[in-house]
N, C-alpha and C positions, 0 to 999 in steps of 0.2 A: 364669451371668449375671455381668456385670462388677460389680466392687465399687463402692461409693459414691465412693471416692477416684478410681478410674479415670474414672468418668463425670464427676465434677466437674472433673478435669484436662482432659478433652476439651472441656467447656463453656468453660473458661478459654482453651484454645487456639484454639477457633473464634472467640471474642470478640476475641482479639488479631488473628486473621486478618481479621476484619471491620474492625477499625481500619485495617489496612494497605490493604485494598481500597477503603475509603471515602476514605482520603487519596489514593490513586492515582487514584480517580475525580475528585476535586477538582483534582488537578494536571493530569490529562488534559483536564478541562473548560477550565482556564485556557489551556493550550497550544492547544487547539482554537480558542478565540476568536481568538488571534493568527494561527494558520495560516489560518483561515477569512477573516479580514480581508485577508491577503496574496493569496489566490487570488481573492477577490472584487474586489480592486483591480486585479489583473493581467488578469483575463479580458476586460474591455472593450478593453484595449490589444491583447491577443492576437487577439481577434475582428476588430477593425478592421485590424490588420496582415494577418490572413489574407485579409480582403476586398480590401484594397488591392493586395496582392501577386498575388491571383488576377486582378485587372483588369490589372495590369502584365504578368504572364506570358502572359495570353491573347493579347496583341498581339505577342508575340515568338516567334521560331522556336526549335525545340529546340536548335539549334546556337548560340544566343545565349549560353549559359552551360553548362558541363559538368554542373551540378546539375540541369539540365532534360532532359538526354539520358537516354532510356530505352533501356537496353542490350538487344540482341537475345537474349542468353543470360545468365541469372542463375546463376552458379556458387557464389557465396559470399554468405551473408546475415548481416548484423550484427543481433543481437537485444539491445536495451537493456531491462533489467528493473529496475524501480524498486520496492523494498520498504523496510520500516523496518529499523533496526538492532536494535531490541529487540522482544521478544515481548509476551505478555500482552495481545494485542489480537484475541482470537477467531480466526476463520478467515481474517482479511484477508490476511495474508502468504501463506497456503497457496493461496487462490483466485488471487492474482496469479501466484504461481509455477507453479501448475497450468496456467493459461492460457498462460503463456510456454512451458511444456514442450510443450503441445499445438501451439503455433505452431512450435516447433523440430522436433518430431517430424514434423509435416506437411511441412516443408521438407526434412528428411532423407529422408523417404519419396520425395520427388520427385528425389532424387539430388543435392541441394545441400548444401554444407558450411555449418555454422552456427557463428558466433563470438558468444560471449556477453559483454555489457558489463553487469556487475552493479553497481547502486547500492544499497547496503544489505547488511548482513551476512546477513539472512535469505535473500535471493536467492543470494548466494554459497554459503552452506552448503547450500541446497537442491540446487543443480546440482552442487556439488563432490561430494556424497554419491552422486550418480547418474552421475558420470563424464563430464560434459559438458565441452566445451572452453571455458574461461573466458579470454577474451583479455585483458580489463582488469577489475579490481575496484576499487570505491570503497567502502571500509568505514569505518564510524564517521563518516559525513558527513551523514546524514539528520537528525540532531538539531538541527543549526544550520548552515544553508547560505544562500548568496545566489546571485546570477546568475553569479558566478565559477565555480561548480561546473558550471552549464549550459554556460558557455563552454568549460570544459576538456573536457567530454564531447563537445560539439558540434564543437570543433576536431579531436578525435581521430577522430570519425566522418567528418568532411569530408575530412581528410587521407587516411584509408584508402579513402574512396570515389573521390577524385580520383586516388589512386595505383593503383587497380585491385585493391586487396585486398578490397574489398567491392563488390557489385553491387546490393545492396538493404539498407535499414536499416528495421527495425521496432521500435517502442517499446511495451512492455507496462507499464501502471501502474495504480494504483487511482484511480478517479474518484469524487469526492465528490458523490453525487446528493442526499443529505439526511443529516441527523444520524443517522438510523437505517438508511441504505442506502449502501453503498459497492460499486461494481462494478469488476471487472477489465476493462480496455479495452486493445485493441491499435490502434496507429496507424502507418501507414507514413510514414516521415519522408523517406527518399530512395529513388528519385529523386523530385523534386518534379514532379508531373503537373499541367498547367495546369487540367484540369477539376476537380481535387481541391483546388486551392490557394485555396479560399475564395471562389468566385464567388458573387455575391449573387443573390437570387431575381429573376425577371423582373419588371419594373415598379418595383423598388425599388433598382436598381443605381445607385450614384453614378458620376459622370463625373469623371475625374482629368486634370489637365494635368501632364505630367512634364517636368522640366528637371534635368540636361541630357538625354542620350540614354537610351533604355530600356535599352540594353546596359550603360551605365555604372551605372545604378541597380540593375540586376540583380546586377552584380558585388558591390555593397555590401549589398544587402538579402537575397539568397538565403542567404548564410551566417548572417546574423542570424535569418532565418526558422527555420532548423534549430535554432538555440540557443533561440529563443523557444518552439518546440514542446517541446524537452527541458525547459526550465524550467517550463513549464506542467504537464507530467507530474510533475515532482518536487514542485511545490507541491500538486497534487491528491493525490499519494501521501501527503505529509506531513499534510495535513488529514484525509484518510481514516484514516490510522493513529491519530490522536488521537481521532477520532470512534468508531472501532472499539474502542479501548482504553477509552474512557469507557463505552460500552455494555457491554463485557465485565466491567469492574469493578463496574458497577451491578448486573449480573446476579449477580456473585459475592457482593456484599453482601447481596442478597436471599436467595441460597442460604445464606449464613451465618446469617441470621435464621431460616430454616426449620430448619437443623441445630440451632440453639440451642433452638428450640421442641421438636424431637423428642428431643434429649438431655435437656432438662428434664423431659419426660414420663417418660423412662426413669429419670432420677434419682429422681423422686417414686415411681415404682413400686418401684424397688429399695429405697428408704428405707422404704416401707410394708411391703414384704416382710420387711425386717430387723426392723421394729417388731413385726409379727405373729409372727415367729419367736421374738422375745424374750418376748412375752406368753405364747405357748404354752409356753415353757420355764418361765416363772414359775408359770403355772397347773398345769402338770404337776408341778412341784416341790411346790406347795402340796397337791395331791391325794395325792401320795406321802407327805407328812408326816402327812396325816389318816389314811391307811391304816395 
């Protein structure tokens, strides 16, 4: 049985760990509020952009812009994976990376080459350990980013697609469903298919008048559409990361409380055993003196 000093040191250590997890929970909660506000403000713009571009693309031919052309044969797939730079957020990063790996393995099984574009250290480390081809990595950028990061990633993807290095682009990221639920989601970004580009439901579709020509607008809006989708994925991933970390730290704090209770019980039993042993020694000594 452990000594009283050992049990007491364990209790002190668990209490210090609880202070850390509680502080991390509060920090994650504050960051989550900011990240949640960003994605909530951006979603209406992204949804309306999706709807408007769908209406615009539906009236154009595939040859109106290279980003609308669906290639006959897909040889190389670009896979954008968005995770966090830091851990301690439960299984969030693992779930996103595992879905991305499933997408990559499915494309490889079809005889296609896969190039990875990793945003976040956890995605980079996950695929580097497994020997995948990482074309571009963006490490240390997920803690504080703006639309400039989405522009950089989007321009890289567009240039590779137009140059023939990529025939398809898929993004895997974490979607914030609620504070208690974050889901890994995959979204095809390129090529932009008219039927998937945000068409509204029947009876609720808005009518738009475009100036100047549809082709001129597509040349301006399609590249921005790609960047908007990338930015939305990054914002969702950031909010999901903080929500997952807040939940993980809350669970860790409760686990510390349970450990302290269990160790306190062990401490009391150990102390009672020591007291009983001392009393027995005293009684035994007294009986020996009487004899």
